[in-house]
Every structure is written in structure tokens, then in C-alpha cells.
C-alpha positions as CSV (number, residue, x, y, z in Angstrom):
1,X,-0.1,0.0,-0.3
2,X,2.7,2.3,0.9
3,X,4.8,1.5,-2.2
4,X,1.9,2.0,-4.5
5,X,0.7,5.4,-2.8
6,X,4.4,6.7,-3.3
7,X,4.4,5.9,-7.1
8,X,0.8,7.2,-7.6
9,X,2.4,10.4,-6.0
10,X,5.0,10.6,-8.2
11,X,2.9,9.7,-11.3
12,X,1.0,12.0,-10.4
13,X,3.1,14.6,-10.3
14,X,4.9,14.0,-13.6
15,X,1.3,14.1,-15.1
16,X,0.1,17.6,-13.4
17,X,3.5,19.2,-14.3
18,X,3.6,18.6,-17.5
19,X,-0.4,19.3,-18.3
20,X,0.2,22.6,-15.9
21,X,3.1,23.8,-17.7
22,X,1.7,22.9,-21.1
23,X,-1.4,24.9,-20.2
24,X,0.6,27.9,-19.0
25,X,2.8,28.1,-22.3
26,X,-0.6,27.8,-24.6
27,X,-3.3,29.3,-22.8
28,X,-1.6,31.9,-19.9
29,X,1.6,33.0,-21.8
30,X,0.7,36.1,-21.1
31,X,0.7,35.8,-17.5
32,X,3.8,37.0,-14.9
33,X,6.3,34.5,-14.8
34,X,4.2,31.9,-16.4
35,X,7.1,31.0,-18.8
36,X,10.0,30.1,-16.6
37,X,6.9,28.7,-14.2
38,X,6.4,26.1,-17.1
39,X,10.1,25.3,-17.5
40,X,10.2,24.6,-13.1
41,X,7.5,22.3,-13.3
42,X,8.4,20.4,-16.6
43,X,12.0,19.9,-14.3
44,X,9.7,18.8,-11.4
45,X,8.3,16.4,-13.5
46,X,11.0,14.9,-14.7
47,X,12.9,14.9,-11.6
48,X,9.6,13.0,-10.2
49,X,10.0,10.3,-13.3
50,X,13.8,9.8,-11.8
51,X,12.4,8.7,-8.6
52,X,10.0,6.2,-10.6
53,X,12.8,4.7,-12.3
54,X,15.6,3.4,-10.7
55,X,18.6,3.2,-12.9
56,X,20.4,5.4,-15.2
57,X,17.5,7.1,-16.3
58,X,16.5,7.5,-12.7
59,X,20.1,9.0,-11.7
60,X,20.5,11.3,-14.8
61,X,17.0,12.8,-14.1
62,X,18.4,13.1,-10.1
63,X,21.2,15.3,-11.4
64,X,18.4,17.9,-13.0
65,X,17.2,19.4,-9.4
66,X,20.0,22.3,-9.3
67,X,18.5,23.5,-13.0
68,X,15.3,23.4,-11.6
69,X,16.0,25.3,-8.8
70,X,17.5,27.9,-10.9
71,X,14.5,28.2,-13.0
72,X,12.1,28.6,-9.4
73,X,14.7,31.8,-9.2
74,X,14.0,33.0,-12.4
75,X,10.0,32.7,-11.7
76,X,10.3,34.4,-8.6
77,X,12.2,37.2,-9.9
78,X,9.7,37.9,-12.3
79,X,7.0,37.2,-10.4
80,X,8.3,39.5,-7.7
81,X,9.5,42.0,-10.5
82,X,12.7,42.4,-8.2
83,X,16.0,40.7,-8.1
84,X,16.2,40.0,-12.0
85,X,20.0,40.4,-11.6
86,X,20.3,37.1,-9.6
87,X,18.8,35.3,-12.7
88,X,22.3,34.5,-14.8
89,X,24.1,33.7,-11.3
90,X,21.6,31.3,-10.6
91,X,21.4,29.6,-13.6
92,X,25.5,29.5,-13.6
93,X,25.5,27.7,-10.1
94,X,22.4,25.7,-11.1
95,X,24.4,24.7,-14.5
96,X,27.6,24.0,-12.7
97,X,26.0,22.1,-10.0
98,X,24.2,19.9,-12.4
99,X,27.4,19.2,-14.7
100,X,29.2,18.5,-11.4
101,X,26.8,16.0,-10.4
102,X,26.2,14.3,-14.0
103,X,30.0,13.6,-14.1
104,X,31.0,12.6,-10.8
105,X,27.5,10.7,-10.2
106,X,25.2,12.5,-7.7
107,X,24.4,9.0,-5.8
108,X,22.5,6.0,-6.2
109,X,19.4,3.8,-5.6
110,X,19.4,1.8,-2.7
111,X,16.8,-0.7,-1.1
112,X,14.1,1.2,1.4
113,X,11.6,0.1,3.4
114,X,8.0,0.2,2.1
115,X,8.8,2.4,-1.4
116,X,11.0,-0.2,-2.6
117,X,14.2,1.4,-4.3
118,X,14.8,4.9,-3.6
119,X,17.5,7.5,-4.3
120,X,20.2,8.4,-1.7
121,X,22.5,11.1,-2.2
122,X,25.9,11.0,-2.2
123,X,29.3,12.8,-3.1
124,X,28.9,15.6,-5.8
125,X,25.3,15.1,-5.7
126,X,25.2,16.0,-1.6
127,X,26.8,19.4,-3.1
128,X,24.3,19.4,-5.7
129,X,21.2,19.1,-3.6
130,X,22.6,21.5,-1.0
131,X,22.8,23.9,-3.9
132,X,19.1,23.6,-5.3
133,X,17.8,24.2,-1.6
134,X,19.9,27.3,-1.3
135,X,18.6,28.7,-4.7
136,X,15.1,27.4,-4.0
137,X,15.5,29.4,-0.7
138,X,16.9,32.4,-2.4
139,X,13.4,32.5,-4.5
140,X,11.7,32.0,-1.9
141,X,13.1,35.3,-0.1
142,X,12.4,37.3,-3.3
143,X,8.7,36.3,-3.0
144,X,8.6,37.3,0.7
145,X,10.0,40.6,0.2
146,X,7.7,41.5,-2.7
147,X,5.0,39.9,-0.2
148,X,6.0,42.8,2.7
149,X,5.2,45.5,0.1
150,X,2.4,44.3,-1.8
151,X,-1.6,44.9,-1.3
152,X,-4.4,43.8,-2.1
153,X,-5.1,41.0,-4.9
154,X,-1.1,41.1,-5.1
155,X,-0.7,40.1,-1.7
156,X,-2.9,37.6,-2.0
157,X,-1.4,35.7,-5.1
158,X,1.9,36.4,-3.3
159,X,0.6,34.5,-0.2
160,X,-0.6,31.7,-1.8
161,X,2.5,31.2,-4.3
162,X,4.7,31.7,-0.9
163,X,2.8,28.8,0.9
164,X,2.8,26.4,-2.0
165,X,6.7,27.0,-1.9
166,X,7.0,26.3,1.4
167,X,5.0,23.2,0.9
168,X,7.5,22.0,-1.7
169,X,10.5,22.5,0.4
170,X,8.8,20.2,2.7
171,X,8.0,17.7,0.3
172,X,11.6,17.1,-0.6
173,X,12.9,16.8,2.9
174,X,11.9,12.8,2.4
175,X,15.2,12.5,0.4
176,X,16.9,13.7,3.2
177,X,16.3,10.4,5.2
178,X,18.4,8.2,3.2
179,X,21.2,10.2,3.6
180,X,20.9,10.3,7.5
181,X,20.4,6.5,7.6
182,X,16.7,7.0,8.9
183,X,14.7,4.0,7.2
184,X,11.2,5.1,7.7
185,X,8.8,5.9,5.0
186,X,9.2,9.1,3.1
187,X,6.0,10.3,3.8
188,X,6.7,13.9,2.9
189,X,6.9,13.4,-0.8
190,X,3.5,12.2,-1.0
191,X,2.5,16.1,-0.8
192,X,4.5,16.8,-4.4
193,X,1.5,16.7,-6.5
194,X,-0.3,18.8,-4.1
195,X,2.4,21.5,-4.4
196,X,2.8,21.8,-8.4
197,X,-0.9,22.4,-8.3
198,X,-1.0,25.0,-5.6
199,X,1.6,26.9,-7.3
200,X,0.3,27.0,-10.4
201,X,-3.1,28.1,-8.9
202,X,-1.5,31.1,-7.0
203,X,0.1,32.3,-9.9
204,X,-3.0,31.7,-12.2
205,X,-5.8,33.0,-9.4
206,X,-4.1,36.4,-9.6
207,X,-4.7,37.1,-13.1
208,X,-8.2,35.6,-13.4
209,X,-9.0,37.9,-10.4
210,X,-7.1,40.8,-12.1
211,X,-9.4,40.2,-15.2
212,X,-12.5,40.5,-12.8
213,X,-11.0,43.9,-11.7
214,X,-10.7,45.0,-14.7
215,X,-14.2,44.0,-15.5
216,X,-15.6,45.7,-12.5
217,X,-13.3,49.1,-13.1
218,X,-14.9,49.3,-16.5
219,X,-18.3,48.9,-14.8
220,X,-17.2,51.6,-12.5
221,X,-16.2,54.0,-15.6
222,X,-19.4,53.6,-16.9
223,X,-21.2,54.5,-13.6
224,X,-18.8,57.0,-12.7
225,X,-19.6,58.6,-16.7
226,X,-23.5,58.3,-15.6
227,X,-22.8,60.1,-12.1
228,X,-20.8,62.6,-13.7
229,X,-23.4,63.6,-16.2
230,X,-26.0,63.6,-13.6
231,X,-23.7,65.9,-11.2
232,X,-23.3,68.6,-14.0
233,X,-27.2,68.6,-14.8
234,X,-27.8,69.1,-11.2
235,X,-25.2,71.7,-10.7
236,X,-26.4,73.6,-13.2
237,X,-30.0,73.2,-11.8
238,X,-29.2,74.5,-8.7
239,X,-27.3,77.7,-9.2
240,X,-30.1,80.2,-10.1
241,X,-32.2,78.4,-7.4
242,X,-29.2,79.2,-5.2
243,X,-29.0,82.8,-6.6
244,X,-32.7,83.6,-5.6
245,X,-32.4,82.1,-2.4
246,X,-29.2,84.0,-1.3
247,X,-30.9,87.5,-3.3
248,X,-34.4,86.7,-1.1
249,X,-32.8,86.9,2.3
250,X,-30.5,89.8,1.5
251,X,-33.1,92.0,3.8
252,X,-33.4,89.3,6.7
253,X,-31.9,89.1,9.9
254,X,-28.0,88.7,9.9
255,X,-28.1,85.3,11.5
256,X,-30.5,84.0,8.9
257,X,-28.5,85.3,6.6
258,X,-25.1,83.7,7.8
259,X,-27.3,80.1,8.2
260,X,-28.2,80.5,4.7
261,X,-24.9,81.4,3.4
262,X,-23.3,78.3,5.3
263,X,-25.8,75.9,3.7
264,X,-25.6,77.2,0.6
265,X,-21.4,76.8,0.6
266,X,-22.2,73.3,1.7
267,X,-24.5,72.7,-1.3
268,X,-21.8,74.3,-3.2
269,X,-19.3,71.8,-1.8
270,X,-21.1,68.9,-2.4
271,X,-21.8,69.6,-6.0
272,X,-18.1,70.5,-6.7
273,X,-16.7,67.4,-4.8
274,X,-19.3,65.1,-7.0
275,X,-18.0,66.9,-10.1
276,X,-14.9,66.1,-9.4
277,X,-15.3,62.3,-8.3
278,X,-17.4,62.0,-11.2
279,X,-15.7,63.2,-14.0
280,X,-12.6,61.4,-16.0
281,X,-9.1,62.6,-15.4
282,X,-5.5,62.1,-16.1
283,X,-2.4,62.7,-14.0
284,X,0.5,63.8,-15.2
285,X,3.5,62.8,-12.8
286,X,6.6,64.6,-11.9
287,X,9.4,63.7,-9.5
288,X,9.0,66.3,-6.6
289,X,10.1,67.0,-3.1
290,X,7.8,65.6,-1.1
291,X,8.4,68.0,2.5
292,X,7.6,70.7,0.0
293,X,4.7,69.8,-1.5
294,X,3.2,69.3,2.5
295,X,4.0,72.4,3.7
296,X,2.5,73.7,0.5
297,X,-0.9,71.4,1.4
298,X,-0.6,72.7,4.8
299,X,-0.6,76.3,4.4
300,X,-1.1,77.6,7.6
301,X,-2.3,74.8,9.4
302,X,-0.1,73.4,12.0
303,X,1.2,70.2,10.8
304,X,4.3,68.2,12.7
305,X,6.4,67.1,9.4
306,X,8.6,64.5,10.1
307,X,10.3,64.0,6.5
308,X,13.8,63.5,5.0
309,X,14.6,67.1,3.0
310,X,16.0,65.0,0.3
311,X,13.2,62.6,-0.2
312,X,11.3,63.1,-3.7
313,X,8.5,61.3,-4.3
314,X,7.0,60.9,-8.4
315,X,3.4,62.3,-8.2
316,X,0.9,64.7,-10.3
317,X,1.7,68.0,-8.2
318,X,-2.4,68.9,-8.4
319,X,-3.7,65.7,-7.2
320,X,-1.3,65.2,-4.2
321,X,-1.9,68.7,-3.5
322,X,-6.0,67.7,-3.4
323,X,-4.9,64.3,-2.0
324,X,-2.9,66.1,1.4
325,X,-5.8,69.1,1.6
326,X,-8.7,66.6,2.0
327,X,-6.5,64.3,4.6
328,X,-5.9,67.9,6.1
329,X,-9.3,69.2,6.2
330,X,-10.8,65.3,7.5
331,X,-8.4,65.6,10.6
332,X,-8.9,69.5,11.1
333,X,-12.6,68.3,11.9
334,X,-11.2,66.1,14.1
335,X,-9.4,68.6,16.6
336,X,-5.9,67.6,17.8
337,X,-2.8,67.5,16.1
338,X,-1.7,66.7,12.5
339,X,1.5,65.0,11.4
340,X,3.1,63.8,8.4
341,X,5.7,61.2,8.4
342,X,7.4,59.1,5.5
343,X,9.3,56.0,5.1
344,X,11.2,55.1,1.6
345,X,11.4,51.5,1.0
346,X,12.7,49.3,-2.2
347,X,10.0,50.1,-4.5
348,X,7.5,52.8,-3.0
349,X,7.4,55.9,-0.8
350,X,5.1,55.8,1.8
351,X,3.1,58.6,3.3
352,X,1.2,58.9,6.6
353,X,-1.0,61.4,7.6
354,X,-2.2,61.1,11.1
355,X,-3.9,63.1,13.6
356,X,-5.2,62.3,17.7
357,X,-8.7,63.2,17.1
358,X,-11.7,60.8,18.1
359,X,-10.8,58.1,15.6
360,X,-12.6,56.3,12.9
361,X,-15.5,54.9,14.2
362,X,-16.1,51.3,14.1
363,X,-19.2,51.2,11.7
364,X,-17.2,53.0,9.1
365,X,-13.8,51.6,8.8
366,X,-14.7,49.1,6.1
367,X,-16.4,51.5,3.8
368,X,-14.2,54.5,4.8
369,X,-13.1,55.1,0.9
370,X,-16.2,54.6,-0.2
371,X,-18.3,57.8,-1.4
372,X,-20.7,59.5,0.7
373,X,-19.2,58.1,4.1
374,X,-18.4,61.1,6.0
375,X,-16.1,61.0,9.0
376,X,-17.0,64.2,10.4
377,X,-21.1,65.5,10.5
378,X,-20.2,68.5,7.9
379,X,-18.5,66.7,5.5
380,X,-19.3,66.0,1.8
381,X,-18.1,62.2,2.2
382,X,-16.6,62.5,-1.0
383,X,-13.3,63.5,-0.1
384,X,-11.4,60.1,0.9
385,X,-13.3,58.7,-1.7
386,X,-11.3,61.0,-4.0
387,X,-8.3,60.1,-2.1
388,X,-8.8,56.9,-3.3
389,X,-9.4,57.5,-7.2
390,X,-6.2,59.8,-6.8
391,X,-3.9,56.8,-5.2
392,X,-5.0,54.2,-7.9
393,X,-4.8,56.9,-10.4
394,X,-1.2,56.8,-9.6
395,X,-0.8,52.9,-9.7
396,X,-0.7,53.4,-5.7
397,X,-3.4,52.5,-2.6
398,X,-4.3,54.1,0.7
399,X,-5.2,52.5,3.5
400,X,-5.9,53.8,7.5
401,X,-3.2,52.4,9.3
402,X,-2.5,51.9,13.1
403,X,0.4,53.7,14.4
404,X,1.3,54.0,17.9
405,X,0.2,57.6,19.5
406,X,-2.2,58.5,16.5
407,X,-5.7,57.4,17.2
408,X,-6.0,57.7,13.2
409,X,-3.6,57.5,10.6
410,X,-3.9,57.3,6.5
411,X,-0.9,55.7,4.6
412,X,-0.7,56.7,1.0
413,X,1.3,54.2,-0.9
414,X,3.3,56.0,-4.2
415,X,5.2,53.5,-6.4
416,X,8.9,54.5,-7.0
């Protein structure tokens, strides 16, 4: 039973790897990292076939593990969009290790409990296997570095890929048993079919979800176009009645005139924000000093600024000004101190706008960036929705963060 399960797992790995590699090359070749992943899956399938066929063929296939690990580094570098400079050295190391193992011998097949014949690394094969593990760990580190900076769908994709890679590393530990003369069943290798399936799913799931996001974005653009047309009509139709109301109360008591002016300004602000949120617009990003942009947006407000003088950001000046003004306006309405901090990470600049007011009510935390969700009683409910729209146009994002000492903190992520 144990031998049958082992052979079935290796056969599933061979067949599954071939099918998934073909699918990636034929149907998903535009997906990020699809080609090196297809090559890696091919190597995994050939390697698994070596465990099925003891003898010269099996020994030859076992020499491929270092080259296979190099293709994983290639895949990880493309998927994470970082560390591409490591690809040539990875192939050089993997190729040299494979050549050495092939020339001097990677090891031999020995009799093993339950499974029958099983491969044991020896000599140059141990070095080859060790380098393969090092390369695989390097690819994993690239993925984890990208995961730390990713958000949303991208982060979920990397989470699945990293988890599957961890599963792969666990599965191949079954080959350590013969090296250590631990005569037990190599159960970790039974996880190998799940590894190749989960790895491919992790990569393709993001592409499928990205397609859904594009469909949602198209629907959102259509909705905003309709909303913009409606807002323009409302704005046009409101101007005359507002002027009539203003003239009608010209002879009223001062308190009445003041209240009417206040309410008219609120209506004008709502229409203005609605038009700005709904209309189509483009951004023209330039590189500019972040501290200067914050100082200009703050104006006469007392804003604590902890930003390096030489820190630059790539953004549209007008839209960045709008984002900061909206956040400052929200913070001012909440009362308390306001502060802006910034961090530079490898592929982005993070800007934190914080205040120590009453904080964000739990009831609106999940919908904070949707239109008409107001943090304060006098707001239009469009300020944060416009902030989210501006950040999306920059290819960045905004989220509500937790920072010690502050009750509310919004983090803006601008790609480098």
C-alpha cells in the first residue's frame, strides 16, 4: 500500500506538471512569470519520473534538481518584479552543480522500507542538492520581500505562491532520510502533487482576479460617467435657485443670512466634490520634493512634519495637493494634532497622515473610502473617495493604518 501511494504520488506529479506546464505556455503565456514557471514544472516532472524509474534514467533525472531550482529563482524574480540580476548567477550555479553531479555521480538507488528502491544522494549529488535548496530559498526570499510591500490581490497571490513553495520545500525533505540513514517511509514526498497544483493556482488566480477587477473597473467607469452627467445637470439646475435664495434673504436678520450662506456653501461644496469625483481626468506625475508638497498643502495649518529633506516622490502635483488637503481637512475637523511622516522602501514611498482626534468609528471603517461616507458631521462624504481614486490613478493605494500614539492614520503608497 505504501509503495503504491508513493508511485501514485510521483506519477501524479509527472502528469500534473506536464499538463500545467502546457497550459501555462498555451493559454496563460501572458501571465507574469508563466514561462519560467512552465520550465520549472517541467523540471519537477522529470525529477519525479527519476524516482519512478530506478537505474541510469532515474540517476540522470536526479541531477536536474539544481537547474530546476535556478528556474524557480527565475520565476520568483519575474513574479516579484525584483532581483532579476540574480537570474544569470542562479543559472550559472545550477548549471555547474548539475554538470558536476552528472560527471561525478549524484548518488545511487538503494533498497528502502516500503517504497522499494529509493534514491540516496552522495558525493557531488549532496553538493548539488544543497545548492538546489539554497537557490530555492533565495527565490522564496524574493517572493517574501515582494509580499511585504504588496497589497490587495497582489498580496493574496504572493501569499498562495509562498505557501505552496513552503509546501515544496517540506516535500523534498523526504530525500534527506536516506542520507541520514533514517529508515522510515518518505511521507513528505506524497505532498509533491499538491505543491505543483497549488503553485500554479496561486499564480493564475491572480490573473483571473485581475481580469475580474478590470471588468469591475470598466463597470465603475461607466457608473462614474453616468454620475458625472447627473452631477453636471444638478449643478446647472441648482445655481439659479441658490442665487434666488441668496437674494431673497438679503433683507433678513444677520443670523438668518449667515445660516443661509453656510448651507449654500455646503451645497456648493457637495456639488463641486461630486463633479470632481465623477469626471474623467488624467494624471501627469513628476518627481518632486515631498516635504515641499506637504508644506504647500498645509498652508497655515499647524502640521508636524517628519520627512527627510532629500526624499522625493513621483506624483501629479495638483492631485497630490488635493489628496493632502482632503486628509488635512478631515484631520482638522476631528481636532487635535496633525502629523505627516514618510518612509522610503525599495519600490515605493509611504506617506502617513495622522491625527490624534476621536478616531474612526468602527461602523464606517470597512466603507471608509466609498463615496458619501463622512467621517465628520459637516463633510460631503467624498473626500476620502477622491483620495482613493487619486491614489489608484497613480498606481498606488491608501489604507487606514495603526500607528502608536495616533488615533487615525492614513497611509498613502506611491510607487517608486
